Residue frames as qw, qx, qy, qz and C-alpha x, y, z in Angstrom:
[[0.093, 0.266, -0.877, 0.389, 44.44, 48.91, 41.68],
 [0.566, 0.060, 0.514, -0.642, 40.90, 48.62, 43.12],
 [0.799, 0.348, -0.220, -0.438, 39.79, 46.88, 39.85],
 [0.513, 0.356, -0.775, 0.094, 42.66, 44.30, 40.11],
 [0.173, -0.158, 0.785, -0.574, 41.95, 43.62, 43.76],
 [0.683, 0.160, 0.324, -0.635, 38.24, 43.14, 43.05],
 [0.722, 0.406, -0.453, -0.330, 38.94, 40.98, 40.04],
 [0.396, 0.285, -0.837, 0.247, 41.07, 38.68, 42.22],
 [0.591, -0.423, -0.681, -0.091, 38.20, 38.28, 44.62],
 [0.270, -0.045, -0.443, 0.854, 39.09, 41.00, 47.24],
 [0.090, -0.829, -0.552, -0.021, 36.28, 42.78, 48.98],
 [0.390, 0.261, 0.043, 0.882, 37.06, 46.41, 48.16],
 [0.182, -0.849, -0.379, 0.320, 36.28, 49.65, 50.16],
 [0.436, 0.532, 0.153, 0.709, 36.97, 52.77, 48.09],
 [0.329, -0.717, -0.307, 0.532, 37.77, 56.00, 50.03],
 [0.360, 0.275, 0.233, 0.860, 37.79, 59.50, 48.52],
 [0.047, 0.359, 0.327, -0.873, 36.64, 63.10, 49.15],
 [0.377, 0.154, -0.395, -0.823, 34.60, 63.03, 45.87],
 [0.530, 0.067, 0.716, -0.448, 31.44, 61.15, 46.79],
 [0.732, 0.496, 0.071, -0.461, 29.86, 61.11, 43.42],
 [0.451, 0.602, -0.649, -0.115, 32.98, 59.84, 41.67],
 [0.092, -0.357, 0.889, -0.272, 33.64, 57.31, 44.38],
 [0.660, 0.192, 0.561, -0.461, 30.07, 55.86, 44.49],
 [0.713, 0.567, -0.209, -0.354, 30.24, 55.61, 40.61],
 [0.286, 0.571, -0.770, 0.012, 33.55, 53.82, 40.67],
 [0.353, -0.165, 0.838, -0.383, 32.42, 51.35, 43.38],
 [0.757, 0.327, 0.320, -0.468, 29.35, 50.46, 41.34],
 [0.613, 0.636, -0.406, -0.236, 31.63, 49.54, 38.46],
 [0.020, 0.515, -0.845, 0.145, 33.70, 47.12, 40.37],
 [0.700, -0.091, -0.669, -0.235, 32.96, 43.45, 40.62],
 [0.532, -0.174, -0.734, 0.384, 32.10, 41.76, 44.06],
 [0.411, -0.790, -0.451, -0.058, 30.08, 44.43, 45.65],
 [0.431, 0.171, -0.221, 0.858, 32.62, 47.14, 46.31],
 [0.256, -0.839, -0.453, 0.157, 31.74, 49.81, 48.84],
 [0.372, 0.503, -0.020, 0.780, 32.53, 53.34, 49.12],
 [0.430, -0.738, -0.367, 0.368, 33.02, 55.83, 51.98],
 [0.258, 0.841, 0.011, 0.476, 33.49, 59.54, 51.49],
 [0.653, -0.683, -0.082, 0.317, 36.40, 60.63, 53.63],
 [0.269, 0.864, -0.369, 0.212, 39.55, 62.92, 53.76],
 [0.916, -0.086, -0.304, 0.245, 42.34, 60.58, 54.61],
 [0.339, 0.429, -0.372, 0.750, 44.28, 63.45, 56.17],
 [0.481, -0.447, 0.233, -0.717, 41.69, 63.58, 59.10],
 [0.020, 0.201, -0.938, 0.280, 42.01, 61.02, 61.80],
 [0.514, 0.178, 0.568, -0.618, 38.27, 60.91, 62.41],
 [0.707, 0.454, -0.223, -0.495, 37.51, 60.16, 58.79],
 [0.337, 0.431, -0.837, -0.019, 40.14, 57.51, 58.82],
 [0.203, -0.013, 0.877, -0.434, 38.53, 55.70, 61.75],
 [0.634, 0.320, 0.250, -0.658, 35.20, 55.99, 60.12],
 [0.664, 0.454, -0.482, -0.348, 36.26, 54.14, 56.91],
 [0.228, 0.263, -0.924, 0.157, 38.17, 51.48, 58.88],
 [0.393, 0.075, 0.711, -0.579, 35.02, 51.02, 61.02],
 [0.710, 0.383, -0.077, -0.586, 32.91, 50.73, 57.81],
 [0.537, 0.395, -0.729, -0.156, 35.22, 47.94, 56.64],
 [0.018, 0.171, -0.895, 0.411, 35.08, 46.15, 59.92],
 [0.558, 0.203, 0.439, -0.675, 31.31, 46.42, 60.15],
 [0.724, 0.405, -0.240, -0.503, 30.93, 45.08, 56.61],
 [0.804, 0.323, -0.498, -0.041, 33.44, 42.34, 56.62],
 [0.838, -0.539, -0.086, 0.003, 34.78, 41.86, 60.17],
 [0.665, -0.483, 0.241, 0.516, 38.35, 42.59, 59.46],
 [0.378, 0.870, -0.250, -0.192, 40.84, 44.35, 57.21],
 [0.944, 0.032, 0.205, 0.255, 43.30, 42.16, 55.41],
 [0.562, -0.038, 0.186, 0.805, 45.28, 44.87, 53.64],
 [0.092, 0.865, 0.195, -0.453, 45.34, 48.53, 52.88],
 [0.551, 0.287, 0.329, 0.711, 46.41, 50.01, 49.50],
 [0.113, -0.849, -0.248, 0.452, 46.84, 53.65, 50.31],
 [0.500, 0.241, 0.376, 0.743, 47.41, 55.90, 47.37],
 [0.067, -0.937, -0.265, -0.219, 46.83, 59.43, 48.62],
 [0.612, -0.468, -0.116, 0.627, 49.09, 62.26, 49.71],
 [0.183, 0.983, 0.034, 0.012, 50.59, 65.63, 49.22],
 [0.742, 0.335, -0.190, 0.549, 54.07, 66.57, 48.21],
 [0.309, -0.947, 0.039, -0.078, 56.22, 68.46, 50.63],
 [0.024, -0.791, 0.610, -0.043, 59.70, 68.40, 52.04],
 [0.927, 0.109, -0.354, -0.057, 61.46, 65.10, 51.39],
 [0.034, -0.605, 0.691, -0.394, 63.28, 63.63, 54.45],
 [0.328, -0.037, -0.937, 0.118, 63.20, 60.50, 56.51],
 [0.514, -0.575, -0.548, -0.324, 59.99, 59.52, 58.26],
 [0.603, -0.500, -0.443, 0.436, 61.54, 59.88, 61.74],
 [0.263, -0.070, -0.054, 0.961, 62.45, 63.57, 60.96],
 [0.227, -0.485, -0.438, -0.722, 58.82, 64.54, 60.37],
 [0.167, -0.006, 0.632, -0.757, 56.76, 65.95, 63.22],
 [0.210, 0.415, 0.872, -0.151, 53.27, 64.90, 63.74],
 [0.325, 0.716, 0.217, -0.578, 51.53, 68.09, 62.57],
 [0.231, 0.547, -0.531, -0.605, 53.41, 67.96, 59.32],
 [0.077, -0.005, 0.982, 0.172, 52.67, 64.22, 58.89],
 [0.259, 0.519, 0.708, -0.404, 48.96, 64.83, 59.67],
 [0.306, 0.742, 0.028, -0.595, 48.81, 67.63, 57.11],
 [0.845, 0.373, 0.331, 0.193, 50.53, 65.30, 54.46],
 [0.311, 0.932, -0.168, 0.078, 53.26, 68.03, 53.92],
 [0.416, -0.709, 0.564, 0.076, 56.24, 66.09, 55.36],
 [0.941, 0.209, 0.253, 0.079, 56.68, 63.73, 52.52]]
């Protein structure tokens, strides 16, 4: 997905817990993609990578989030915040 976005001219910020793999992948993408090491299940990390995008480009036009953990399947409104934050309420 990141490659397709970059190929179409989007400015791409990759996020992953694996810094070495993320940096390598960002270097392969066209258009000067950037990378931030973060755990998307942690609010502080999420704020940090959103801030990195805002600092770099002034805005965020779109998010493509492809991370998560499997857990109980039920409607979003039936999930409590702790389960949602842990990624186990899916």
